[in-house]
C-alpha positions in Angstrom: 60.2 29.7 27.2 57.0 31.7 26.6 57.2 35.2 25.3 53.7 36.2 26.7 54.0 39.3 28.8 50.2 39.7 29.4 47.6 37.0 29.4 44.0 37.8 29.8 41.6 34.8 29.9 37.8 35.0 30.1 37.7 38.2 32.1 34.4 39.8 32.9 33.8 43.1 34.8 30.6 44.1 36.4 29.8 47.4 38.2 27.4 46.9 41.2 25.1 50.0 41.3 22.1 50.9 43.3 19.8 50.4 40.3 21.3 47.0 39.4 24.4 45.5 37.9 26.1 46.9 34.8 28.2 44.6 32.6 31.3 46.6 31.5 33.0 43.7 29.7 32.1 40.1 29.1 34.5 37.2 28.6 37.6 39.1 27.3 40.5 36.9 26.3 43.9 37.7 24.6 47.6 37.2 24.9 50.2 40.0 24.4 53.6 38.8 23.3 57.0 40.5 23.8 57.5 43.1 21.1 53.8 43.3 20.3 51.4 46.3 20.8 47.7 46.0 21.4 44.8 48.4 20.8 41.4 48.3 22.5 38.9 49.5 19.9 35.2 50.0 20.4 32.3 52.5 20.6 32.0 55.0 23.3 30.9 53.3 26.5 32.0 49.8 25.3 34.3 49.2 28.3 37.8 50.0 26.9 38.8 52.1 29.8 37.3 49.7 32.3 39.3 46.8 30.8 42.5 48.9 30.8 42.1 50.0 34.4 41.5 46.4 35.5 45.1 45.5 34.4 46.6 48.1 36.9 44.1 47.5 39.7 42.6 51.0 39.5 38.9 50.2 39.2 36.4 51.6 41.8 35.4 49.4 44.7 31.9 48.8 43.1 33.6 46.9 40.3 33.9 43.1 40.4 36.4 41.3 38.2 35.9 37.6 37.4 37.9 35.2 35.3 
């Protein structure tokens, strides 16, 4: 039996804007196992919040998730 509680494989997120597309994350992959904690670390504007919001289906309608 697998103890993976969250598996993210090759996920990319793009915001479709009037001035063109903006890549918020590109090919993110990881597994979170029971009892583990994870931290998303990066510079301001690197897509941490976008990735987190994608897990709970709270991205705006202009966002496209692939993977």
